C-alpha positions as CSV (number, residue, x, y, z in Angstrom):
1,X,-0.1,0.0,0.0
2,X,1.2,3.5,-0.8
3,X,4.4,2.4,-2.5
4,X,6.3,4.2,-5.2
5,X,6.4,1.8,-8.2
6,X,9.3,2.0,-10.7
7,X,8.4,-0.1,-13.9
8,X,11.1,-1.4,-16.3
9,X,11.2,-4.3,-18.8
10,X,14.8,-5.0,-17.9
11,X,17.5,-4.0,-15.2
12,X,18.4,-0.5,-16.0
13,X,16.0,0.9,-13.2
14,X,17.8,-0.9,-10.4
15,X,20.4,1.9,-10.4
16,X,17.6,4.5,-10.0
17,X,15.8,2.6,-7.2
18,X,19.0,2.0,-5.4
19,X,19.6,5.8,-5.4
20,X,16.2,6.6,-4.3
21,X,16.3,4.1,-1.4
22,X,19.4,6.1,-0.2
23,X,17.7,9.3,-0.5
24,X,14.3,8.6,0.9
25,X,14.8,6.1,3.8
26,X,11.3,6.3,5.1
27,X,9.6,5.7,1.7
28,X,8.4,2.4,0.4
29,X,9.4,1.4,-3.1
30,X,8.6,-1.4,-5.5
31,X,11.1,-2.3,-8.2
32,X,9.2,-4.0,-10.9
33,X,11.1,-5.8,-13.6
34,X,8.7,-7.0,-16.3
35,X,11.3,-9.2,-17.9
36,X,8.6,-11.4,-19.4
37,X,7.7,-8.4,-21.7
38,X,11.2,-7.7,-22.8
39,X,11.9,-6.2,-25.2
40,X,8.8,-4.0,-24.7
41,X,9.7,-1.4,-27.2
42,X,9.6,-4.0,-30.1
43,X,6.4,-5.5,-29.1
44,X,3.2,-4.7,-31.2
45,X,1.2,-5.1,-28.0
46,X,3.3,-2.4,-26.2
47,X,0.3,-0.2,-25.4
48,X,-1.7,-3.1,-24.2
49,X,1.0,-4.3,-21.9
50,X,1.5,-0.8,-20.3
51,X,-2.2,-0.4,-19.8
52,X,-2.5,-3.8,-18.4
53,X,0.3,-3.3,-16.0
54,X,-0.9,0.1,-14.9
55,X,-4.4,-1.3,-14.1
56,X,-2.6,-4.1,-12.0
57,X,-0.5,-1.6,-10.2
58,X,-3.4,0.7,-9.4
59,X,-4.9,-2.1,-7.3
60,X,-2.0,-1.8,-5.0
61,X,-3.1,1.7,-4.1
62,X,0.3,3.3,-5.0
63,X,1.6,6.8,-4.3
64,X,3.4,6.9,-7.7
65,X,3.8,4.8,-10.8
66,X,6.9,5.7,-12.7
67,X,8.0,4.5,-16.1
68,X,11.6,5.9,-16.7
69,X,12.1,4.7,-20.2
70,X,9.0,6.6,-21.5
71,X,9.5,9.6,-19.0
72,X,6.1,9.3,-17.2
73,X,5.3,9.6,-13.7
74,X,1.7,9.2,-12.4
75,X,0.9,10.6,-8.9
76,X,-2.0,9.3,-7.1
77,X,-4.7,8.8,-5.3
78,X,-6.6,8.2,-8.5
79,X,-9.1,10.9,-7.7
80,X,-6.4,13.5,-7.9
81,X,-4.4,11.7,-10.6
82,X,-1.6,13.9,-11.9
83,X,0.8,13.0,-14.6
84,X,4.4,14.4,-14.9
85,X,6.6,13.9,-17.9
86,X,10.3,14.4,-18.5
87,X,11.2,17.5,-20.4
88,X,14.0,16.4,-22.7
89,X,14.2,19.5,-24.9
90,X,17.7,20.1,-23.9
91,X,18.8,16.9,-25.6
92,X,16.9,17.4,-28.8
93,X,20.1,18.6,-30.8
94,X,22.3,15.7,-29.5
95,X,22.8,12.3,-30.9
96,X,20.4,10.1,-29.0
97,X,20.8,6.3,-28.4
98,X,17.8,4.4,-27.4
99,X,15.5,1.5,-28.0
100,X,13.8,0.6,-31.4
101,X,11.0,3.0,-30.4
102,X,11.9,6.7,-30.6
103,X,9.3,8.0,-28.0
104,X,10.2,11.7,-28.3
105,X,10.8,12.0,-32.0
106,X,14.5,12.9,-31.7
107,X,16.0,13.9,-35.0
108,X,19.6,12.4,-34.6
109,X,18.2,9.1,-33.2
110,X,20.0,5.7,-33.2
111,X,18.3,2.4,-32.6
112,X,20.6,0.8,-30.0
113,X,18.6,-2.2,-29.2
114,X,21.5,-4.6,-29.8
115,X,23.5,-2.7,-27.1
116,X,20.5,-2.6,-24.8
117,X,20.4,-6.3,-25.0
118,X,23.8,-6.5,-23.5
119,X,22.2,-5.6,-20.2
120,X,20.7,-9.0,-19.9
121,X,23.6,-11.2,-21.1
122,X,26.7,-9.1,-21.0
123,X,29.9,-9.9,-23.0
124,X,32.4,-7.3,-22.4
125,X,34.3,-7.6,-25.7
126,X,30.9,-7.3,-27.7
127,X,29.8,-4.5,-25.4
128,X,32.7,-2.4,-26.0
129,X,32.7,-3.0,-29.7
130,X,29.1,-2.0,-30.0
131,X,29.7,1.2,-28.1
132,X,32.6,2.1,-30.5
133,X,30.3,1.4,-33.4
134,X,27.4,3.4,-32.1
135,X,29.6,6.4,-31.3
136,X,31.1,6.5,-34.8
137,X,29.6,9.7,-36.5
138,X,28.0,10.8,-33.3
139,X,27.9,14.5,-32.3
140,X,30.0,16.0,-29.5
141,X,27.1,15.5,-27.1
142,X,25.3,12.1,-26.8
143,X,22.2,11.3,-24.8
144,X,21.5,7.7,-23.6
145,X,17.8,7.5,-23.5
146,X,17.3,4.1,-22.1
147,X,17.8,2.9,-18.5
148,X,19.8,-0.2,-19.6
149,X,22.2,1.9,-21.7
150,X,22.9,3.9,-18.5
151,X,24.2,0.6,-16.8
152,X,27.3,0.9,-19.2
153,X,28.3,4.3,-17.9
154,X,31.9,3.3,-17.2
155,X,32.3,2.0,-20.7
156,X,30.9,5.0,-22.3
157,X,33.1,7.3,-20.1
158,X,36.1,5.3,-21.2
159,X,35.4,5.2,-25.0
160,X,33.7,8.7,-25.4
161,X,36.9,10.4,-26.6
162,X,36.0,14.1,-26.6
163,X,32.3,13.6,-26.3
164,X,30.0,14.6,-23.4
165,X,27.7,11.7,-22.4
166,X,24.2,12.4,-20.8
167,X,22.3,9.7,-19.0
168,X,18.5,9.2,-18.8
169,X,18.9,7.6,-15.3
170,X,20.3,10.9,-13.9
171,X,17.7,12.9,-15.7
172,X,14.8,10.7,-14.3
173,X,16.2,10.4,-10.8
174,X,16.2,14.3,-10.6
175,X,12.7,14.4,-11.8
176,X,11.1,11.8,-9.5
177,X,13.1,13.2,-6.5
178,X,11.5,16.5,-7.3
179,X,8.0,14.9,-7.6
180,X,8.4,13.0,-4.2
181,X,9.5,16.1,-2.5
182,X,6.7,18.2,-3.9
183,X,4.0,15.9,-2.6
184,X,3.8,15.8,1.2
185,X,2.8,12.5,2.5
186,X,2.6,11.4,6.2
187,X,5.2,8.5,6.5
188,X,4.2,6.2,9.2
189,X,6.5,3.3,8.8
190,X,10.2,2.7,8.0
191,X,11.1,2.6,4.4
192,X,11.7,-0.6,2.3
193,X,12.2,-1.9,-1.2
194,X,10.3,-4.9,-2.7
195,X,11.5,-6.4,-5.9
196,X,9.4,-8.2,-8.4
197,X,10.2,-9.9,-11.6
198,X,7.8,-11.5,-14.1
199,X,10.2,-14.3,-15.3
200,X,13.8,-14.8,-14.3
201,X,14.4,-14.3,-10.6
202,X,18.0,-15.7,-10.6
203,X,19.2,-13.4,-13.3
204,X,17.6,-10.3,-11.7
205,X,19.4,-11.2,-8.5
206,X,22.7,-11.7,-10.2
207,X,22.4,-8.4,-12.1
208,X,21.3,-6.6,-9.0
209,X,24.3,-7.7,-7.1
210,X,26.6,-6.8,-10.1
211,X,25.1,-3.2,-10.2
212,X,24.7,-2.5,-6.4
213,X,27.2,-4.9,-4.7
214,X,24.3,-6.0,-2.6
215,X,22.1,-9.1,-2.5
216,X,18.4,-9.3,-2.7
217,X,15.8,-12.0,-3.3
218,X,13.1,-10.9,-5.7
219,X,9.6,-12.3,-5.8
220,X,8.0,-13.7,-8.9
221,X,4.9,-11.7,-10.0
222,X,2.6,-13.9,-12.0
223,X,0.9,-12.0,-14.8
């Protein structure tokens, strides 16, 4: 009840939730990894999946439902439903790497789905080669518009040469932090984070430990 739900179809939002847990120690979060729907951006049933998940989440009586990869934050209760969206105008003139779905209509947009897939099964050699390939011809400023791409921060920083790299996870973290602070809730209980996956608990646990150096035991959420 009254959790802040962060939805992702892969592992990129683990980084965001880990930072939020440190910032808001009395809030309750749900990190929801819908790996059964991966890759969501490539599915024809994308809209139906999002609508179905949101209906399911609403039954939990949440404070917030957040979708980092589409930049949407819904603030509840339902009777006072308020929607916030990321403003990404400052990145519109950059080279943008993202999924196969260009949500914001960026002009210099590169489908980096092959690189995004490395978040699930990482091969460091392939990962580095893909980053080099995607950066060829990129402008001096590059925006990574997918949470999974942000997990490769150290590799982008290593291989960027003279470019400046901007990360969706940083942008979304700033926005949701602002939304949480702007909404005054009475917090009665100590904070906690619950982790749910829709398919592969073991792989999620391994990736979580790789990203955070901490161990967790996610629950399987049956859709």
